[in-house]
C-alpha positions as CSV (number, residue, x, y, z in Angstrom):
1,M,13.0,183.2,-162.8
2,N,15.9,181.0,-163.1
3,Q,15.9,180.4,-159.6
4,Q,12.3,178.8,-159.5
5,L,13.4,176.9,-162.4
6,G,16.6,175.6,-161.0
7,K,14.8,174.8,-157.7
8,H,12.2,172.7,-159.6
9,C,14.6,170.8,-161.8
10,V,16.5,169.8,-158.4
11,K,13.4,168.8,-157.5
12,L,12.3,166.9,-160.3
13,I,15.5,164.9,-159.8
14,F,15.0,163.8,-156.0
15,E,11.9,162.8,-156.5
16,L,12.9,160.4,-159.6
17,K,12.3,156.6,-158.3
18,Q,15.6,155.5,-156.8
19,S,16.9,153.3,-158.9
20,L,17.5,149.6,-158.5
21,R,19.4,146.8,-160.4
22,R,17.0,144.7,-162.4
23,G,16.9,141.8,-160.3
24,H,16.2,143.1,-157.0
25,R,13.3,145.0,-157.9
26,E,10.9,142.2,-157.3
27,L,12.2,141.3,-154.3
28,I,12.2,144.6,-152.5
29,T,8.6,145.3,-153.6
30,A,7.8,142.4,-152.0
31,A,9.5,143.1,-148.9
32,T,8.1,146.5,-148.6
33,V,4.5,145.2,-149.2
34,A,5.2,142.2,-146.9
35,V,5.9,144.6,-144.0
36,C,3.0,146.6,-144.3
37,V,0.7,143.9,-144.6
38,L,2.4,142.5,-141.1
39,L,2.4,145.9,-139.6
40,L,-1.4,145.8,-140.6
41,H,-1.8,142.4,-139.2
42,S,0.4,143.2,-135.5
43,I,-1.9,145.8,-134.8
44,G,-4.9,143.7,-135.6
45,L,-6.6,145.3,-138.3
46,L,-6.6,141.8,-140.4
47,Q,-7.9,139.8,-137.7
48,S,-11.8,140.6,-137.7
49,L,-11.1,139.7,-141.9
50,E,-9.6,136.4,-140.8
51,L,-12.0,135.3,-138.2
52,A,-14.6,135.7,-140.8
53,T,-12.8,133.6,-143.4
54,L,-12.4,130.7,-140.7
55,D,-16.0,131.0,-140.1
56,Q,-16.7,130.5,-143.9
57,F,-14.4,127.6,-144.1
58,F,-16.3,126.0,-140.8
59,C,-19.5,126.6,-143.0
60,L,-18.0,125.2,-146.2
61,R,-16.3,121.7,-144.6
62,P,-18.3,119.2,-145.8
63,Y,-20.5,117.2,-142.7
64,E,-19.1,114.4,-140.8
65,S,-20.0,110.9,-139.3
66,P,-23.3,111.4,-137.3
67,E,-22.1,111.8,-133.6
68,E,-23.5,108.3,-131.5
69,R,-21.8,109.1,-128.2
70,I,-24.0,112.0,-127.3
71,T,-27.5,113.2,-126.5
72,I,-29.0,116.2,-125.7
73,V,-31.9,116.3,-123.2
74,V,-33.4,119.9,-123.9
75,I,-35.4,121.8,-122.1
76,D,-37.9,123.3,-124.7
77,E,-40.1,126.2,-124.0
78,A,-43.5,124.3,-123.9
79,Y,-42.1,122.3,-121.0
80,L,-41.1,125.6,-119.0
81,N,-44.6,126.8,-119.9
82,E,-46.1,123.7,-118.3
83,V,-43.8,123.5,-115.4
84,G,-42.3,127.0,-114.7
85,W,-38.7,128.2,-114.2
86,P,-37.0,127.4,-112.4
87,I,-37.8,123.4,-112.7
88,P,-38.9,122.0,-109.2
89,D,-35.9,119.8,-107.5
90,T,-38.4,116.8,-108.1
91,N,-38.6,116.9,-111.5
92,I,-34.9,117.2,-112.0
93,A,-34.3,114.4,-109.4
94,Q,-37.0,112.5,-111.4
95,L,-35.2,112.8,-114.7
96,L,-31.6,112.0,-113.4
97,Q,-33.1,108.6,-111.8
98,K,-34.8,107.8,-115.4
99,L,-31.4,108.3,-117.2
100,N,-29.6,106.6,-115.3
101,V,-31.6,103.3,-115.1
102,H,-30.3,103.0,-119.0
103,K,-26.7,103.6,-117.4
104,P,-24.8,106.4,-119.7
105,R,-21.4,106.7,-119.2
106,A,-22.1,110.3,-118.0
107,I,-24.8,112.9,-117.4
108,G,-24.0,116.5,-117.8
109,L,-26.6,119.1,-115.8
110,D,-25.6,122.4,-117.9
111,I,-28.3,123.9,-115.6
112,Y,-27.1,126.2,-112.7
113,R,-28.8,125.0,-109.7
114,N,-26.8,127.0,-106.7
115,L,-30.0,127.9,-104.8
116,P,-32.8,125.0,-103.7
117,V,-36.0,125.6,-105.4
118,K,-39.4,125.5,-103.6
119,P,-40.8,123.1,-102.5
120,V,-37.5,122.1,-101.0
121,N,-37.1,118.0,-100.0
122,Q,-33.7,116.1,-100.0
123,E,-34.9,113.9,-103.1
124,L,-32.4,115.7,-105.3
125,P,-29.1,115.7,-103.2
126,N,-29.8,112.0,-102.3
127,V,-29.8,111.5,-106.5
128,Y,-26.7,113.6,-106.4
129,K,-24.9,111.2,-103.8
130,S,-26.0,108.5,-106.0
131,M,-24.9,109.3,-109.4
132,P,-20.7,109.0,-109.6
133,N,-21.3,109.5,-113.3
134,L,-22.9,113.2,-112.8
135,V,-21.5,116.3,-113.6
136,G,-22.6,119.7,-112.4
137,I,-21.9,123.2,-113.7
138,E,-20.4,126.4,-112.0
139,Q,-19.4,129.7,-113.6
140,L,-16.0,130.8,-112.3
141,A,-15.6,134.5,-111.0
142,N,-13.2,136.6,-113.7
143,D,-12.9,139.8,-115.0
144,K,-16.4,140.1,-116.7
145,N,-18.2,137.3,-115.0
146,V,-19.4,137.1,-111.7
147,S,-19.3,133.0,-110.0
148,V,-22.2,131.2,-109.7
149,L,-21.7,128.2,-107.2
150,P,-22.5,124.4,-108.4
151,P,-25.7,122.9,-107.4
152,L,-26.3,122.3,-103.5
153,G,-25.5,118.9,-102.7
154,L,-23.0,117.9,-105.4
155,N,-19.4,116.9,-104.9
156,Q,-17.2,119.5,-105.8
157,N,-15.0,116.6,-107.7
158,Q,-18.4,116.1,-110.1
159,V,-18.4,119.8,-111.0
160,G,-17.2,121.9,-113.8
161,F,-16.9,125.1,-114.9
162,N,-18.3,126.9,-117.8
163,N,-16.4,129.7,-118.4
164,V,-16.5,130.5,-122.3
165,L,-14.1,133.1,-124.2
166,F,-15.7,135.3,-126.8
167,D,-13.7,137.0,-129.3
168,S,-14.4,140.4,-130.4
169,D,-17.0,139.8,-132.9
170,V,-19.1,138.0,-130.1
171,K,-18.6,134.7,-131.1
172,I,-16.9,131.5,-130.0
173,R,-13.8,129.9,-131.5
174,R,-11.8,128.9,-127.9
175,S,-12.6,126.6,-125.1
176,L,-11.1,126.5,-122.2
177,L,-9.9,123.0,-120.3
178,Y,-8.6,124.3,-117.0
179,W,-8.7,127.2,-115.2
180,H,-6.7,128.3,-112.0
181,V,-8.0,130.0,-108.7
182,D,-6.5,130.4,-105.7
183,N,-3.7,128.1,-107.0
184,Q,-6.0,124.9,-107.3
185,V,-6.8,123.8,-110.9
186,H,-10.7,123.6,-112.1
187,E,-11.6,121.6,-115.0
188,S,-13.9,122.9,-117.6
189,F,-17.6,121.2,-117.7
190,A,-16.9,119.7,-121.2
191,L,-13.7,118.5,-120.2
192,K,-14.8,116.3,-117.2
193,L,-18.0,114.8,-119.1
194,A,-15.0,113.7,-122.1
195,L,-12.8,112.4,-119.3
196,L,-15.7,110.4,-117.9
197,Y,-16.4,108.9,-121.2
198,L,-12.9,108.2,-122.4
199,K,-11.9,106.6,-118.5
200,S,-14.0,103.7,-120.1
201,E,-11.8,103.5,-122.7
202,N,-8.5,103.4,-120.4
203,I,-7.9,106.8,-122.2
204,T,-7.0,109.1,-118.8
205,P,-5.2,112.3,-119.1
206,S,-1.0,112.9,-119.1
207,K,1.7,115.7,-120.0
208,A,2.5,115.3,-123.4
209,K,5.9,113.9,-124.4
210,S,6.7,116.7,-127.3
211,N,5.9,119.0,-124.6
212,P,5.0,118.5,-121.0
213,E,3.1,121.4,-120.4
214,Y,0.5,120.4,-123.2
215,L,-2.1,117.7,-122.2
216,Q,-2.2,114.4,-124.1
217,L,-5.4,112.6,-124.3
218,G,-5.4,109.3,-126.1
219,K,-4.5,110.0,-129.4
220,A,-4.0,113.8,-129.2
221,V,-1.9,116.5,-127.7
222,F,-3.6,120.2,-127.2
223,T,-1.4,122.4,-127.9
224,R,-2.2,125.4,-125.9
225,F,-3.2,128.3,-127.1
226,Q,-0.4,131.6,-127.4
227,T,-1.9,135.2,-127.7
228,N,-1.1,135.9,-131.0
229,D,-1.7,132.4,-132.3
230,G,-3.3,132.5,-136.2
231,A,-5.0,135.8,-136.6
232,Y,-5.7,136.8,-132.7
233,V,-3.2,139.8,-131.9
234,G,-2.9,140.3,-127.8
235,S,-5.8,138.2,-127.3
236,D,-6.4,136.9,-123.6
237,D,-4.7,133.3,-123.5
238,K,-5.3,132.7,-119.6
239,G,-6.0,129.3,-118.2
240,Y,-5.1,126.4,-120.6
241,Q,-7.0,127.3,-124.2
242,I,-7.3,125.7,-127.1
243,L,-8.5,126.6,-130.7
244,T,-11.7,124.5,-131.0
245,N,-11.8,122.6,-134.4
246,F,-15.7,122.5,-134.4
247,P,-16.8,119.3,-135.4
248,K,-19.8,119.1,-138.4
249,P,-21.7,115.7,-137.6
250,K,-24.6,115.4,-139.9
251,C,-27.8,115.2,-138.5
252,Q,-29.3,111.8,-137.8
253,S,-33.1,112.9,-138.4
254,S,-35.1,115.9,-138.8
255,C,-33.4,117.8,-135.4
256,G,-35.2,121.1,-136.2
257,E,-34.0,124.2,-135.8
258,F,-30.8,123.1,-133.9
259,D,-29.5,120.0,-135.2
260,S,-25.8,118.3,-135.4
261,F,-26.7,116.2,-132.3
262,R,-29.1,113.5,-131.4
263,Q,-31.7,115.5,-129.6
264,V,-34.5,114.3,-127.2
265,S,-36.9,116.2,-125.1
266,M,-37.2,116.4,-120.9
267,K,-40.6,115.8,-121.2
268,D,-40.0,113.1,-123.6
269,V,-37.8,111.5,-121.0
270,L,-40.0,111.6,-117.7
271,A,-42.7,110.0,-119.8
272,D,-40.4,107.2,-120.8
273,K,-40.9,107.6,-124.3
274,V,-37.1,107.4,-124.9
275,E,-35.6,104.5,-126.4
276,E,-32.4,103.0,-124.2
277,N,-29.7,103.2,-127.0
278,L,-30.2,106.8,-127.5
279,I,-29.1,106.8,-123.5
280,K,-27.1,103.5,-122.9
281,N,-22.7,104.3,-123.5
282,R,-23.7,107.8,-124.3
283,I,-23.0,111.3,-122.9
284,I,-26.3,112.7,-121.7
285,L,-26.1,116.6,-122.1
286,I,-29.6,118.2,-119.9
287,G,-30.4,121.7,-120.9
288,S,-32.4,124.4,-122.5
289,I,-33.1,125.6,-126.0
290,A,-36.1,127.5,-124.9
291,P,-35.5,131.5,-126.4
292,S,-37.1,133.0,-122.8
293,L,-33.8,131.6,-121.1
294,Q,-31.5,133.7,-123.6
295,D,-28.7,130.8,-123.0
296,F,-27.5,131.0,-127.2
297,V,-24.0,131.9,-128.5
298,F,-22.5,132.4,-132.0
299,I,-19.9,129.9,-132.9
300,P,-18.3,130.0,-136.4
301,Y,-21.1,127.8,-137.8
302,S,-23.7,131.0,-137.1
303,S,-22.2,132.8,-139.8
304,S,-24.5,132.9,-143.1
305,L,-23.3,135.0,-146.5
306,R,-26.7,136.1,-146.5
307,G,-29.1,136.7,-143.8
308,T,-28.8,137.2,-140.2
309,A,-26.3,135.0,-138.1
310,K,-28.0,132.3,-135.9
311,P,-26.6,131.6,-132.6
312,V,-26.6,127.9,-131.0
313,P,-27.9,126.9,-127.6
314,G,-25.5,126.9,-124.8
315,I,-26.1,123.0,-124.4
316,Q,-25.1,122.6,-128.1
317,L,-22.0,124.5,-127.5
318,Q,-20.7,121.5,-125.1
319,A,-21.8,119.3,-127.0
320,Y,-19.3,120.6,-130.0
321,F,-16.7,121.3,-127.2
322,I,-17.4,117.4,-125.7
323,S,-17.1,115.6,-129.4
324,E,-14.0,117.4,-130.4
325,L,-12.5,116.2,-127.5
326,I,-13.8,112.7,-127.4
327,S,-12.6,112.4,-131.4
328,A,-9.2,113.8,-130.8
329,A,-8.5,111.0,-128.2
330,L,-10.1,108.2,-129.9
331,Q,-10.1,108.5,-133.7
332,G,-6.9,111.1,-133.6
333,R,-9.0,113.8,-135.5
334,P,-7.0,116.6,-136.7
335,L,-6.9,119.8,-133.7
336,F,-6.1,123.1,-134.6
337,K,-2.6,124.2,-135.6
338,V,-0.6,127.0,-136.3
339,W,2.4,128.2,-137.7
340,P,5.4,129.6,-135.9
341,D,5.5,133.5,-136.7
342,L,8.3,133.0,-138.8
343,V,7.0,130.3,-141.2
344,E,4.0,132.5,-141.3
345,N,6.1,135.7,-142.1
346,L,7.7,134.2,-144.7
347,W,4.8,132.8,-146.1
348,I,3.3,136.0,-146.6
349,F,6.7,137.1,-148.0
350,I,6.5,134.4,-150.6
351,W,2.9,135.4,-151.8
352,S,3.8,139.1,-152.1
353,Y,7.1,138.0,-154.2
354,L,4.9,136.0,-156.3
355,G,2.4,138.9,-156.6
356,A,5.6,141.0,-157.8
357,V,7.0,138.8,-160.2
358,T,3.9,137.6,-161.9
359,T,2.8,141.5,-163.0
360,W,6.5,142.2,-163.8
361,R,7.8,139.4,-165.9
362,I,4.5,139.1,-167.7
363,R,3.4,142.7,-167.9
364,H,0.4,142.4,-170.5
365,A,-2.8,143.4,-168.6
366,T,-5.1,140.5,-169.8
367,I,-2.4,137.8,-168.8
368,S,-1.5,139.8,-165.8
369,L,-5.2,140.1,-164.4
370,I,-6.3,136.2,-165.1
371,S,-2.4,135.0,-163.4
372,I,-3.7,137.1,-160.3
373,L,-7.0,135.5,-160.6
374,V,-5.8,132.2,-161.0
375,S,-3.2,132.8,-158.5
376,C,-5.8,133.9,-155.4
377,F,-7.6,130.9,-156.3
378,V,-5.1,128.7,-155.9
379,L,-3.9,130.3,-152.2
380,T,-7.4,130.1,-151.2
381,L,-8.1,126.2,-151.8
382,S,-4.5,125.7,-150.6
383,A,-5.5,127.1,-147.3
384,Y,-8.8,125.6,-147.0
385,V,-7.7,122.3,-148.1
386,A,-4.8,122.8,-144.9
387,F,-7.7,123.6,-142.8
388,L,-9.2,120.3,-143.7
389,Y,-6.5,118.9,-142.2
390,G,-6.4,120.7,-138.9
391,W,-4.1,123.8,-140.1
392,W,-4.8,127.3,-139.6
393,I,-3.0,129.1,-142.6
394,P,-3.3,132.9,-142.7
395,I,-5.4,133.6,-146.5
396,I,-6.4,137.3,-145.8
397,P,-2.9,138.8,-144.8
398,S,-1.0,136.4,-147.9
399,L,-4.3,137.7,-150.4
400,F,-3.6,141.4,-149.2
401,S,0.4,141.3,-149.9
402,F,-0.3,139.3,-153.3
403,G,-2.6,142.1,-154.6
404,S,-0.9,145.0,-153.0
405,S,2.4,143.5,-154.8
406,A,0.8,143.4,-158.0
407,I,-1.0,147.0,-157.7
408,W,2.3,148.7,-156.9
409,I,4.5,147.0,-159.9
410,T,1.3,147.7,-162.0
411,S,1.8,151.3,-160.8
412,Y,5.4,151.9,-161.3
413,I,5.1,150.6,-164.7
414,A,2.8,152.5,-165.9
415,H,4.5,155.3,-164.2
416,M,7.9,154.7,-166.1
417,Q,6.5,154.1,-169.1
418,E,4.7,157.4,-169.4
419,E,6.3,159.5,-166.9
420,W,9.8,158.5,-167.0
421,K,10.3,160.0,-170.8
422,R,8.9,163.2,-170.3
423,S,11.0,163.6,-167.1
424,K,14.1,162.7,-168.9
425,E,13.2,165.1,-171.9
426,F,12.4,168.0,-168.9
427,L,16.0,167.7,-167.5
428,Y,17.8,168.0,-171.0
429,H,16.0,171.0,-172.0
430,V,16.3,172.5,-168.1
431,I,19.7,171.9,-167.3
432,N,21.6,174.5,-169.1
433,T,19.0,177.3,-167.8
434,I,20.1,176.4,-164.1
435,P,22.8,178.7,-162.5
436,D,24.6,176.6,-160.5
437,P,26.9,173.7,-162.2
438,I,25.3,170.4,-162.5
439,F,26.8,167.2,-163.9
440,V,25.5,163.6,-164.8
441,K,27.7,160.4,-164.9
442,N,26.8,157.2,-165.6
443,Q,27.6,154.0,-163.9
444,Q,31.2,154.1,-165.3
445,H,31.9,157.4,-163.5
446,Q,31.8,159.4,-167.2
447,W,30.4,162.5,-167.5
448,I,27.6,161.9,-170.0
449,V,25.6,165.5,-169.4
450,L,27.0,168.9,-168.2
451,N,25.6,172.3,-168.3
452,E,27.2,175.7,-169.1
453,A,27.5,176.6,-165.3
454,Y,29.9,173.0,-164.5
455,C,32.0,174.1,-167.9
456,R,32.8,177.3,-167.2
457,F,33.4,176.2,-163.1
458,I,36.3,173.6,-164.3
459,G,37.2,175.4,-166.8
460,Y,37.6,173.1,-169.9
461,P,34.7,172.7,-172.7
462,N,32.1,170.7,-172.8
463,K,33.0,168.6,-175.7
464,L,36.6,168.1,-174.1
465,L,34.8,167.1,-170.6
466,I,32.1,164.6,-172.6
467,E,32.9,160.5,-171.3
468,K,35.9,161.6,-169.3
469,S,36.0,161.0,-165.4
470,D,37.4,163.1,-162.4
471,Y,41.3,161.3,-163.0
472,D,41.3,162.8,-166.2
473,F,41.2,166.8,-165.2
474,F,41.7,166.6,-161.4
475,P,44.3,165.7,-158.7
476,K,44.5,162.2,-157.7
477,H,43.2,163.0,-154.2
478,E,40.6,165.1,-155.2
479,A,39.7,162.4,-157.7
480,D,39.6,160.0,-155.2
481,V,37.3,161.5,-152.7
482,F,34.7,162.6,-155.6
483,R,34.9,158.3,-156.7
484,E,34.3,157.4,-153.1
485,Q,31.3,159.8,-152.7
486,D,29.8,158.7,-156.2
487,D,30.1,154.8,-155.2
488,L,28.3,155.4,-152.2
489,V,25.6,157.1,-153.8
490,F,25.5,154.0,-156.4
491,Q,25.6,151.7,-153.6
492,T,22.9,153.0,-151.0
493,Q,21.0,154.7,-153.7
494,Q,20.0,157.7,-151.2
495,P,20.9,161.1,-151.9
496,Q,23.9,162.1,-150.4
497,E,25.7,165.7,-149.7
498,H,29.3,166.1,-149.1
499,E,31.5,168.9,-148.8
500,E,35.1,168.2,-150.8
501,E,37.9,170.4,-152.8
502,F,38.0,171.5,-156.3
503,T,40.5,172.4,-158.5
504,N,39.5,173.9,-161.8
505,A,41.9,174.4,-165.0
506,D,43.6,177.8,-163.7
507,G,44.9,175.5,-160.7
508,Q,42.5,177.4,-158.3
509,T,41.0,175.4,-155.3
510,H,37.7,175.8,-154.3
511,Q,35.3,174.5,-151.3
512,I,32.2,173.4,-152.7
513,A,29.4,171.2,-151.4
514,T,27.9,168.6,-153.8
515,K,24.3,166.9,-153.4
516,R,24.3,163.6,-155.7
517,S,21.2,161.4,-156.2
518,L,20.4,159.0,-158.7
519,H,17.9,158.8,-161.5
520,K,16.8,155.8,-163.9
521,D,15.8,155.8,-167.4
522,A,13.8,153.7,-169.6
523,G,16.3,151.4,-170.4
524,G,16.5,150.6,-166.3
525,N,20.5,152.5,-166.4
526,L,21.1,154.2,-163.5
527,F,22.6,157.7,-163.7
528,L,24.1,160.0,-161.0
529,V,23.3,163.7,-160.6
530,G,25.4,165.9,-159.2
531,V,24.4,169.4,-157.8
532,I,27.4,172.0,-157.3
533,R,27.3,174.7,-154.7
534,D,30.7,177.0,-154.2
535,I,31.5,177.4,-150.6
536,T,35.1,178.9,-150.8
537,Q,33.5,182.2,-149.2
538,H,31.6,180.8,-146.8
539,K,34.0,178.5,-145.5
540,L,36.6,181.2,-145.0
541,M,34.0,183.4,-143.2
542,E,33.3,180.3,-141.1
543,K,37.2,179.5,-140.3
544,H,37.9,183.5,-139.4
545,L,34.5,183.3,-137.2
546,K,35.9,180.1,-135.5
547,C,39.4,181.8,-134.9
548,T,37.8,184.6,-133.3
549,A,35.6,182.5,-131.1
550,D,38.6,180.4,-130.1
551,E,40.4,183.7,-129.1
552,L,37.2,185.2,-127.0
553,S,36.9,181.8,-125.3
554,R,41.0,181.6,-124.5
555,S,41.1,185.2,-123.0
556,N,37.6,184.5,-121.4
557,D,39.2,181.4,-119.5
558,E,42.4,183.3,-118.6
559,F,40.5,186.0,-117.1
560,K,38.5,183.6,-115.0
561,L,41.4,182.1,-113.8
562,K,43.1,185.7,-112.6
563,E,39.6,186.1,-111.1
564,D,39.7,182.9,-109.1
565,H,43.3,183.4,-108.0
566,L,42.5,186.7,-106.7
567,R,39.6,185.7,-104.8
568,Y,41.7,183.0,-103.4
569,L,44.4,185.4,-102.6
570,A,42.0,188.1,-100.9
571,N,40.8,185.1,-98.9
572,H,43.7,182.6,-97.5
573,D,46.9,183.5,-95.9
574,P,49.5,182.9,-98.6
575,L,51.9,181.1,-96.4
576,T,49.7,178.2,-94.7
577,G,46.8,178.4,-97.4
578,L,44.0,178.7,-94.5
579,S,41.3,181.3,-94.5
580,N,42.8,184.7,-93.5
581,R,41.0,187.5,-91.0
582,K,38.5,188.8,-93.5
583,F,37.3,185.6,-94.6
584,F,37.4,184.3,-91.0
585,T,35.3,187.1,-90.1
586,E,32.7,186.7,-92.9
587,Q,32.6,183.1,-92.5
588,L,31.7,183.9,-88.8
589,Y,29.1,186.5,-89.5
590,E,27.1,184.0,-91.9
591,S,27.8,181.3,-89.1
592,L,26.1,183.6,-86.4
593,H,23.1,184.0,-89.2
594,G,22.7,180.5,-89.6
595,A,22.6,179.5,-86.0
596,Q,20.3,182.4,-85.3
597,H,18.1,180.3,-87.7
598,D,18.7,176.8,-87.3
599,N,18.6,177.4,-83.4
600,F,22.4,175.9,-83.2
601,L,25.4,176.4,-80.6
602,L,28.4,177.5,-82.2
603,G,32.1,177.8,-80.8
604,V,34.9,180.4,-81.8
605,L,38.2,178.6,-80.5
606,F,41.3,181.5,-80.7
607,I,44.3,179.6,-80.8
608,D,47.7,181.3,-79.7
609,L,51.1,179.0,-79.8
610,D,53.5,178.6,-77.4
611,G,57.0,179.2,-77.7
612,F,56.8,180.0,-81.2
613,K,58.7,183.5,-80.7
614,Q,62.1,181.4,-79.2
615,V,61.8,179.3,-82.1
616,N,61.7,182.2,-84.8
617,D,64.8,183.7,-82.5
618,T,66.7,180.3,-82.5
619,L,66.0,178.6,-86.0
620,G,65.2,181.7,-87.6
621,H,62.1,182.5,-89.7
622,E,62.2,180.0,-92.6
623,T,61.9,177.3,-89.5
624,G,59.0,179.4,-88.4
625,D,57.5,179.0,-91.7
626,R,57.5,175.7,-92.0
627,L,56.3,175.1,-88.5
628,L,53.1,177.3,-89.0
629,M,52.5,175.0,-92.2
630,T,52.6,172.1,-90.1
631,I,50.3,173.6,-87.5
632,A,48.0,174.5,-90.3
633,E,47.7,171.4,-91.7
634,R,47.4,169.6,-87.9
635,L,44.3,172.0,-87.3
636,S,42.7,171.2,-90.2
637,N,43.2,167.4,-89.6
638,S,41.6,168.1,-86.5
639,L,38.4,169.7,-87.8
640,R,35.2,168.1,-89.7
641,A,34.9,169.5,-93.3
642,S,31.8,172.2,-91.8
643,D,34.4,173.9,-89.5
644,T,36.5,176.6,-90.7
645,V,39.9,177.1,-89.3
646,S,41.9,180.5,-90.3
647,R,45.4,182.1,-89.5
648,L,45.0,185.7,-88.0
649,G,48.3,186.4,-88.2
650,G,51.9,185.2,-86.3
651,D,51.3,182.3,-84.6
652,E,47.6,183.0,-83.6
653,F,44.7,181.0,-85.2
654,T,41.1,180.5,-85.2
655,V,38.4,177.7,-85.5
656,I,34.7,178.4,-86.0
657,L,32.5,175.0,-84.7
658,R,29.3,174.9,-86.4
659,A,26.3,173.4,-85.1
660,I,27.6,172.0,-82.4
661,P,25.0,170.5,-79.8
662,N,26.9,171.3,-76.5
663,V,29.7,173.3,-75.2
664,Q,31.2,169.8,-74.1
665,I,31.7,169.1,-77.9
666,A,34.2,172.3,-78.0
667,A,35.9,171.3,-75.2
668,K,36.8,167.9,-76.8
669,V,37.7,169.6,-79.8
670,A,40.2,171.8,-77.9
671,E,41.4,168.6,-76.3
672,K,42.0,167.1,-79.7
673,I,43.9,170.2,-81.2
674,L,46.2,170.4,-77.9
675,S,47.1,166.6,-78.6
676,S,47.9,167.2,-82.3
677,I,49.7,170.2,-81.6
678,I,52.2,169.5,-79.2
679,K,53.2,166.3,-81.2
680,P,56.9,166.8,-82.1
681,I,57.8,168.5,-85.4
682,V,60.9,167.5,-87.0
683,V,62.1,170.8,-89.4
684,D,65.8,169.9,-91.2
685,G,66.8,167.6,-88.3
686,D,65.7,169.8,-85.7
687,T,63.4,167.9,-83.4
688,I,60.8,170.9,-82.4
689,R,57.9,170.7,-79.3
690,V,55.5,173.8,-79.6
691,S,52.2,173.7,-77.6
692,A,49.0,175.9,-77.8
693,S,46.5,178.3,-75.4
694,I,42.9,178.3,-76.7
695,G,40.2,180.4,-75.6
696,I,36.7,179.4,-76.1
697,S,33.6,181.6,-76.7
698,V,30.4,179.9,-77.4
699,Y,26.9,181.4,-79.1
700,P,24.9,182.3,-77.6
701,Y,25.5,181.9,-74.1
702,N,28.9,184.3,-73.9
703,S,27.3,186.8,-76.9
704,Q,25.4,186.9,-79.9
705,D,27.8,189.2,-81.4
706,S,30.8,188.0,-83.9
707,E,33.2,190.6,-82.4
708,T,32.1,190.1,-79.0
709,L,32.6,186.4,-79.4
710,I,36.1,187.1,-80.6
711,K,37.4,189.3,-77.7
712,Q,36.0,187.0,-75.3
713,A,37.9,184.1,-77.1
714,D,41.0,186.0,-77.0
715,A,40.7,186.7,-73.5
716,A,39.9,183.3,-72.7
717,M,43.4,182.6,-74.6
718,Y,45.1,184.8,-72.4
719,R,43.8,183.6,-69.4
720,A,45.1,179.7,-70.4
721,K,48.4,181.3,-71.0
722,R,48.4,182.7,-67.6
723,L,46.9,179.6,-66.1
724,G,50.6,177.7,-67.2
725,K,49.5,177.5,-71.1
726,N,49.0,174.0,-73.2
727,R,45.2,174.3,-72.1
728,Y,41.9,175.8,-72.8
729,E,39.4,178.1,-71.4
730,F,36.1,178.9,-71.8
731,A,35.2,182.5,-71.8
């Protein structure tokens, strides 16, 4: 029962909210909420809400002056029923000729004419050639669309592409100015028409002075869209894109369902029923509004709080693009701008901080609610006013951070007022029932609450310890450690566990593990709670086990060294360090097995020194031993790393030549050994010259058996001695 109660109390202590200084409560809350909101924003969860809010701002913006520079020649359903689709070339040619008579600045043909329409004649291509102010349309291939070629017979310089950019909600909020295909720059349909119009105003495209990578037209610098601008997250930013600040021109007449721009029907133009002033010096756009052709798109103005969204014809979308480009270049109409990420993040943090401060400082439900509503209104109004001036300020992340901070602080205040009193009362009643020593200190490092287990452990009564510090009862070096660990918990405000030494009133020193954490009372004062566990016996056992493990490890290392040394002695000649007869025999057997498996030649050399006995007899065995050591070193230096040289005993040596391509290699190695051995050797001032006789046997020519190979090499060595020494002979 006591153990369960103790665990519950310790859990309660560590679950109490970590204390913060009064002045930092709002700041840390605001920072935490801001980070969470920015995380949601960075993974795109707020993108759709922000884009929907932007659409509503577009719908709420006031109307602008009527657009007098653009006229749309519409192809309606009635005309299609009359002439059919596709419209014959003769009708298109006649329309272009009638329009050109009134001298428009530019004509945009927003109809795909990549295939001839029967009956085929040369009239339409001739009209194309006679109209330098005509711009046709094409579709460039990308990840989602296939290409559609420009009208046949139209000069490539008079063609603009019609690629449009759809957001995740299938709306268009961006426009493309340029696109690169095979290192060739293509201009959009809208940009080409705008440039034709602006050319008459002596405005041509140039590089912006502020950033050479940006386009400047007249008074406007078109900032290039980046993948995370505004509310966008990881959007496609290929090509030269801009955020479109869609104009909202007031309709000049009752335009019907599709308004904002002056429209005339193709049928009226062909019948000469259109006034000249609607064509002269204007940009004329020719396109379809017929529902059967399904050339419709959604833009911000398509949004509606009630009912379904209404799309606009593709030709009207081009009119919006062209109108924005011309208005920005001539009148300096604001283009969309966004804040840098740092400024945007700071803006979100500021509103998060305002939400925390408003709720924490007021602490009155009704007034707090009114303040929150007013603040949200001010934020929305500020974002809307900034939108009217061409700035896209994030409103959804700011509202989220403001509201979340306010809710967080409100919840914290309610929890602090209700739960903290019960928690503190429970702590006082339960602490004495826990068998582990527990202490509670204030920020001055004085004991303010101690349980009976702690008093028994330290050896002093409770009354003597209360409001005293560690320095009053413990040695200084122990008290310094306690103070350091207490300060660490106060500074980091995180639970800490540390092992320490503890000397009680009887002078006995214990090893203890102390777990420290913070809790805060209703008045906002910080207190440190420590739970002690005596680990003296555990440490003694741990030390004993460590000593035993170290001893076993040391014994194991010594045994391994001895084992390695014995293995070395068993396989090596103690004088020269070369492998001995036993090791040579084992290596030869393994080498023969490998040669048989891999189908290689293998050579065995039997070497005997000429004149070594005379050196021993005249200069002594010590000199002879040193001579043998030198010969062994020369033999090792004359061979490859894969070869094996051994001393069989006395002045006899053997060599295993592995994987030799032919017997001539064995002869060359023997010559190299003879040249090395015959060089003079100086021992204690005496110059000694010896030579060697070498016998060679080769697997598989001489034998496939190791013993036979050795005997044959030995016999060949003796033949070399009989034939004059300092030479080699093959078996």
